[in-house]
C-alpha positions as CSV (number, residue, x, y, z in Angstrom):
1,M,-80.6,24.3,112.6
2,P,-80.4,27.5,110.6
3,P,-83.7,29.5,110.3
4,R,-85.8,28.8,107.2
5,T,-89.0,30.1,105.8
6,S,-92.3,28.3,106.5
7,H,-93.4,25.5,104.2
8,D,-96.5,27.7,103.5
9,T,-94.3,30.4,101.9
10,N,-93.3,30.3,98.3
11,L,-89.6,31.2,98.8
12,I,-88.9,32.1,95.1
13,K,-91.9,34.4,94.9
14,T,-91.0,35.9,98.3
15,L,-87.4,36.6,97.1
16,E,-88.7,38.1,93.9
17,L,-90.9,40.5,95.9
18,F,-88.0,41.3,98.3
19,V,-85.7,42.1,95.4
20,A,-88.4,44.2,93.7
21,I,-89.0,46.2,96.9
22,A,-85.3,46.7,97.3
23,E,-84.9,48.0,93.7
24,T,-88.0,50.2,93.7
25,G,-87.9,51.3,97.4
26,Q,-91.7,50.9,97.6
27,V,-93.9,47.9,98.5
28,T,-96.8,49.2,96.4
29,K,-94.7,49.6,93.2
30,A,-93.0,46.2,93.7
31,A,-96.5,44.6,94.1
32,Q,-97.7,46.2,90.9
33,L,-94.6,45.0,89.0
34,L,-95.2,41.4,90.1
35,G,-98.9,41.4,89.7
36,V,-99.9,40.9,93.4
37,T,-101.8,43.1,95.9
38,Q,-100.0,45.4,98.3
39,S,-101.3,43.3,101.2
40,A,-99.9,40.1,99.7
41,A,-96.5,41.7,99.2
42,S,-96.4,43.0,102.7
43,Q,-97.3,39.6,104.1
44,H,-94.5,38.0,102.0
45,L,-92.0,40.5,103.4
46,A,-93.2,40.1,107.0
47,S,-92.9,36.3,106.6
48,L,-89.3,36.6,105.3
49,E,-88.3,38.9,108.2
50,A,-89.9,36.6,110.8
51,S,-88.2,33.6,109.3
52,Y,-84.8,35.1,109.8
53,D,-85.7,37.3,112.8
54,V,-84.2,40.4,111.2
55,A,-85.4,43.7,109.9
56,L,-84.6,43.9,106.2
57,F,-85.7,47.5,105.5
58,D,-85.4,50.8,107.4
59,R,-89.1,51.8,107.5
60,K,-88.3,55.3,108.6
61,S,-86.7,56.2,105.3
62,R,-88.5,57.0,102.1
63,P,-87.9,55.3,99.7
64,L,-87.2,52.2,101.8
65,T,-83.6,51.4,102.3
66,L,-82.0,48.1,103.1
67,T,-80.5,47.4,106.5
68,Q,-77.2,45.5,106.8
69,A,-79.1,42.2,107.0
70,G,-81.2,43.3,104.0
71,Q,-78.1,44.0,101.9
72,L,-76.7,40.6,102.7
73,L,-80.0,38.9,101.7
74,F,-80.2,41.0,98.6
75,R,-76.9,39.7,97.3
76,H,-77.9,36.1,98.0
77,A,-81.4,36.6,96.5
78,Q,-79.9,37.9,93.3
79,K,-77.7,34.8,93.0
80,I,-80.5,32.4,93.9
81,L,-83.0,34.0,91.4
82,G,-80.3,33.9,88.7
83,S,-79.6,30.2,89.4
84,V,-83.4,29.5,89.2
85,E,-83.6,31.2,85.8
86,D,-80.6,29.2,84.6
87,L,-82.2,26.0,85.8
88,A,-85.5,26.9,84.2
89,S,-83.7,27.6,80.9
90,S,-81.9,24.2,81.0
91,M,-84.8,22.1,82.2
92,R,-87.5,23.4,79.9
93,H,-85.8,21.6,77.0
94,E,-86.0,18.2,78.7
95,G,-88.9,15.7,78.6
96,P,-91.7,15.0,76.1
97,Q,-92.2,18.7,75.3
98,S,-88.6,19.6,74.4
99,I,-89.0,23.4,74.1
100,S,-92.1,25.0,75.6
101,V,-90.8,28.6,75.6
102,L,-88.7,30.2,73.0
103,R,-87.4,33.8,72.6
104,V,-85.9,34.7,69.3
105,G,-84.1,37.9,68.1
106,V,-84.2,38.5,64.3
107,L,-82.5,41.2,62.2
108,A,-85.2,43.8,61.5
109,S,-84.4,43.7,57.8
110,I,-85.4,40.1,57.4
111,A,-87.9,39.7,60.3
112,T,-91.0,40.1,58.1
113,T,-89.7,37.5,55.6
114,L,-88.6,35.0,58.3
115,T,-91.4,35.3,60.9
116,P,-94.1,33.0,59.3
117,P,-91.8,30.1,58.5
118,L,-89.9,30.5,61.8
119,V,-93.2,30.3,63.8
120,S,-94.3,27.3,61.8
121,L,-90.9,25.5,62.5
122,A,-91.0,26.3,66.2
123,K,-94.5,25.2,66.8
124,T,-94.8,22.2,64.4
125,N,-91.4,20.6,64.8
126,F,-90.5,21.5,68.3
127,G,-93.8,22.0,70.1
128,V,-93.1,25.5,71.2
129,E,-96.1,26.9,73.0
130,D,-94.9,30.4,74.0
131,L,-92.9,32.2,71.3
132,T,-91.6,35.7,71.6
133,L,-89.9,37.5,68.7
134,H,-87.7,40.6,68.9
135,A,-86.8,42.5,65.7
136,G,-83.7,44.7,65.9
137,I,-80.1,45.2,64.9
138,S,-77.1,43.1,65.9
139,E,-76.4,45.5,68.8
140,D,-79.8,44.7,70.2
141,H,-79.1,40.9,69.9
142,D,-75.9,41.4,71.9
143,A,-77.9,42.7,74.8
144,L,-80.6,40.1,74.5
145,L,-78.1,37.2,74.6
146,R,-76.0,38.7,77.5
147,T,-79.1,39.3,79.6
148,K,-80.6,35.9,78.6
149,R,-83.7,37.6,77.2
150,A,-83.3,35.6,74.0
151,D,-82.5,31.9,73.5
152,V,-81.4,32.3,69.9
153,V,-80.8,35.1,67.4
154,I,-80.5,35.4,63.7
155,T,-77.9,38.1,63.4
156,S,-75.0,39.7,61.5
157,D,-72.6,39.4,64.4
158,P,-71.3,36.0,65.5
159,F,-70.4,37.4,68.9
160,Y,-67.0,35.7,69.1
161,D,-66.3,37.6,72.3
162,M,-69.0,35.7,74.1
163,D,-68.3,32.1,75.4
164,G,-70.9,29.3,75.7
165,L,-72.5,30.0,72.3
166,E,-73.1,27.8,69.2
167,R,-73.1,29.3,65.8
168,H,-74.7,28.1,62.6
169,P,-74.0,30.0,59.3
170,V,-76.9,31.1,57.2
171,L,-75.2,32.9,54.3
172,Q,-72.6,35.5,53.3
173,E,-73.7,38.4,51.1
174,K,-71.8,41.0,49.2
175,F,-72.7,44.7,49.5
176,L,-74.2,46.1,46.3
177,L,-74.5,49.6,44.8
178,V,-78.1,50.8,45.2
179,L,-79.3,53.7,43.0
180,P,-82.6,55.5,42.3
181,Q,-84.2,53.7,39.4
182,D,-84.1,56.8,37.2
183,Y,-80.5,57.8,37.9
184,R,-78.6,58.2,34.7
185,G,-75.3,59.6,36.0
186,P,-71.9,58.0,36.0
187,T,-71.4,54.7,37.9
188,K,-67.8,53.8,37.2
189,S,-66.7,54.8,40.7
190,I,-68.2,55.7,44.0
191,S,-66.4,59.1,43.8
192,D,-68.1,59.8,40.5
193,I,-71.5,59.1,42.0
194,L,-70.8,61.3,45.0
195,E,-70.5,64.2,42.6
196,H,-74.1,63.7,41.7
197,L,-75.8,62.1,44.7
198,P,-75.1,62.0,48.5
199,L,-74.6,58.7,50.2
200,V,-77.6,57.6,52.3
201,R,-76.1,55.4,55.0
202,F,-76.8,53.4,58.1
203,A,-76.0,55.2,61.3
204,G,-72.4,54.8,62.6
205,S,-73.8,53.1,65.7
206,T,-74.9,50.0,63.6
207,S,-72.6,47.3,62.3
208,V,-73.6,48.0,58.7
209,G,-72.8,51.6,59.2
210,R,-69.4,50.8,60.6
211,R,-68.6,48.3,57.8
212,T,-69.6,50.9,55.2
213,E,-67.4,53.5,56.9
214,Q,-64.4,51.2,57.0
215,H,-64.9,50.4,53.3
216,L,-64.9,54.1,52.4
217,R,-61.8,54.7,54.4
218,R,-60.0,51.9,52.6
219,L,-60.9,53.6,49.3
220,K,-59.8,56.9,50.8
221,L,-63.2,58.4,50.1
222,F,-65.0,61.1,52.1
223,A,-68.8,61.0,52.0
224,P,-70.5,63.8,53.9
225,R,-73.1,62.7,56.5
226,V,-76.2,64.0,54.9
227,I,-78.8,61.3,55.7
228,Q,-78.4,58.5,58.3
229,A,-80.9,55.9,59.5
230,D,-80.8,52.7,61.6
231,R,-83.3,50.7,59.5
232,S,-82.9,49.5,55.9
233,S,-86.4,50.4,54.9
234,M,-85.7,54.1,55.8
235,V,-82.5,54.1,53.8
236,T,-84.1,52.5,50.7
237,A,-87.1,54.8,50.9
238,C,-84.8,57.8,50.7
239,V,-82.9,56.3,47.7
240,A,-86.2,55.4,45.9
241,Q,-87.2,59.1,46.2
242,G,-84.0,60.2,44.5
243,L,-82.5,61.7,47.7
244,G,-79.2,59.8,47.3
245,F,-77.6,56.4,46.7
246,T,-76.6,53.7,49.2
247,I,-74.5,50.5,49.7
248,L,-76.5,47.5,51.0
249,T,-76.7,43.7,50.9
250,P,-79.5,41.7,49.2
251,S,-81.1,40.8,52.6
252,L,-81.2,44.5,53.6
253,L,-83.1,45.2,50.3
254,I,-85.8,42.6,50.6
255,D,-88.5,44.9,52.2
256,G,-87.8,47.7,49.7
257,F,-88.4,45.4,46.7
258,V,-91.4,43.8,48.3
259,E,-92.8,47.3,48.7
260,K,-91.9,47.9,45.0
261,M,-89.6,50.8,45.6
262,P,-88.0,52.0,42.4
263,L,-84.4,50.9,42.9
264,R,-81.5,50.0,40.6
265,L,-78.9,47.5,41.7
266,K,-75.3,47.2,40.4
267,P,-72.2,45.4,41.7
268,L,-69.9,47.7,43.6
269,P,-67.5,49.4,41.1
270,S,-64.6,49.1,43.5
271,A,-63.3,46.4,45.9
272,E,-66.0,44.2,47.3
273,F,-66.9,43.7,50.9
274,S,-69.5,41.5,52.6
275,R,-71.3,40.5,55.8
276,S,-72.5,37.2,57.2
277,I,-75.8,36.2,58.7
278,T,-75.5,33.6,61.5
279,V,-77.9,31.8,63.9
280,V,-76.4,32.1,67.4
281,A,-77.7,30.3,70.4
282,R,-76.6,29.4,73.9
283,E,-74.7,26.1,73.6
284,N,-76.5,22.8,73.9
285,E,-79.8,24.2,75.1
286,L,-82.1,23.9,72.0
287,G,-81.2,20.6,70.4
288,S,-81.3,20.7,66.6
289,L,-83.5,23.9,66.6
290,P,-80.6,26.3,65.9
291,S,-79.2,24.3,62.9
292,D,-82.7,23.7,61.6
293,L,-83.4,27.4,61.9
294,A,-80.2,28.2,60.0
295,R,-81.3,26.0,57.1
296,L,-84.8,27.4,57.1
297,A,-83.5,31.0,57.1
298,R,-81.0,30.2,54.2
299,D,-83.7,28.6,52.0
300,T,-86.3,31.3,52.7
301,L,-83.9,34.2,52.1
302,V,-82.5,32.8,48.9
303,Q,-86.0,32.2,47.5
304,Q,-87.1,35.7,48.4
305,I,-83.9,37.3,47.0
306,D,-84.3,35.3,43.8
307,R,-87.9,36.4,43.5
308,Q,-87.3,40.1,44.1
309,M,-83.8,40.7,42.8
310,G,-83.1,37.9,40.4
311,V,-79.5,37.2,39.2
312,I,-77.8,40.2,40.6
313,G,-79.1,39.4,44.1
314,L,-78.1,35.7,43.9
315,D,-74.7,36.5,42.5
316,A,-74.0,38.5,45.7
317,L,-74.7,35.4,47.9
318,N,-72.5,32.7,49.2
319,T,-74.9,30.1,50.7
320,D,-72.2,27.9,52.1
321,P,-70.1,30.3,54.1
322,E,-67.4,29.4,56.7
323,I,-67.8,31.0,60.1
324,T,-64.9,33.4,60.2
325,P,-64.5,36.7,62.0
326,S,-65.6,39.7,60.0
327,V,-62.9,42.0,58.7
């Protein structure tokens, strides 16, 4: 019979401690990370080595290094702990309490607007007890989904390069011209505006920044990089102060109008372009929650855009979009 750990040993906790020690090279630091005493961590490690009758670490080295047996166990432990996490993710949605833990990523520009109704939906309709919200940009959501630190995201990227996901459209929205409220210069073309105001833009590392850059290239326009930011509130604050103009969608403007920033909206004077907002979740894990969340997000955003921006904001929306790759 192959060796095994004692029935008194919590194997999963022991493996978690072993992996933490291997990654930090210190028993003390690993114990702190997992919230146990150094003595308890040492006992877990000693029990694991006794069970397999091997030395897992070279105690003479500082930081601790794995022996050959330790390297073998480390590879297996990572697989086991990954499988346990997958199992927990799948099983927590079964039984009377369908979803007890939920981790959600939300676009920062709409997080304030969506958080209260999202929390109400999760707790009232799905019995969620432990809800974690992450505000960020679509690049943040990519990392959250890939590392399984989020179960569902409300994002501007459908992540078509990732398998095993379900996608529920929220809305599609056109980009608008956003000017300081007291600007009285020409608005017939972006090139005319550029002669009077610089373009305040999203950073090129963001999807909005890249989309804007692509649009300018199609128009064969060059806009000097004067002011860049990675949050819509920072961009709109600069425009409100007369430091430039920008090109944003209605949902990216919500916070600015809620804060009563003096902004003036107009349709783009040239060819239109748009972006979509989509609820993306790992497939078949959350029941009807992703589709319910998409409907909630759509209704809440449309109401807020109508309240803050009126007709021009609503004219920029398509609330029944097809899910197609962005161009």
